N, C-alpha and C positions, 0 to 999 in steps of 0.2 A: 498479590496479580491488583489495580486499579482498578472506582469504576465508572465514569461520566458517565450521568444521566438527565438524558433528554427527553422530557416530555412535551405533549401538546394539549392547549385547555381555549373549552369555548366549542363555540355551533366549529364542525365541519372536520374536527381535531384527526379525527381515526383517517380523515382519505387526508389530510391533512402530512400524518406521522406515516402511510404509509408512505405517499411521496419522494420526501425525506427520509424514507430509506431505501425508493429504487432510484432515486438516483447518486446515494450514498454504496450501493453492491451495483451499481449499470449503468449509469450516468455523468459518474467522469467524477462527483466530489471525491472518492479515495484516492483516482489517482494525482487528487487533487494537495489533499490530509500525508498520500504518506512522500507526498518528493515537499509540502514542508518540512511536515516535523524527524524528516531523519536529518542526516548528522554524519561523518566521520563515523563516530562514537558508535551509531546504536542507525539501524536499518526496522523500519517500521512494518508489518504486509496483512494482509484484510486472512485472519488461516480460518477460518469458521463461517459463517451467519446459520440465521435462527429465519423460517421467512413466516413463518406462525408465532413469534413473541415477537419482531419483526429485531432478533440484539443480531450484534456486529462482533467476534473476536478478535479484539491489535490482536499480530503478536510483536514484539516491539524480542530481536533480534539482536547481539552484537557486529557492530559489520566484520565484513573478513581483514585482515591486514596484506594489505597490494607484498603484492607478490614484486619480488624488485626483478626485472625480463638473469637469464644465465644468462644467455641465451644469441650474438646479434644473426642478426638475419643471411643467411649465405650468397654472393654473391651473385650473378650469376652471368656469363656468357655469354652476349649477342647470337641468338641465333640459337642460344641452346632448349632444351623445352625440361 
């Protein structure tokens, strides 16, 4: 496991840290990060959040191998249901 720390300093830093956390877990930033950081070999997901500590755990998983199509669609006759 590796950790990235993001810290806010200065006036109103506590409020800004809470705003960032809310944006990350509820405001769409997580979707953007997951989309940009995942690739064909690894997917990224948020697996845990701690609102008190403003902590987020991202889980990296190996992407599932694509399964080849093993069956062809069945052609239906006109009017068949």
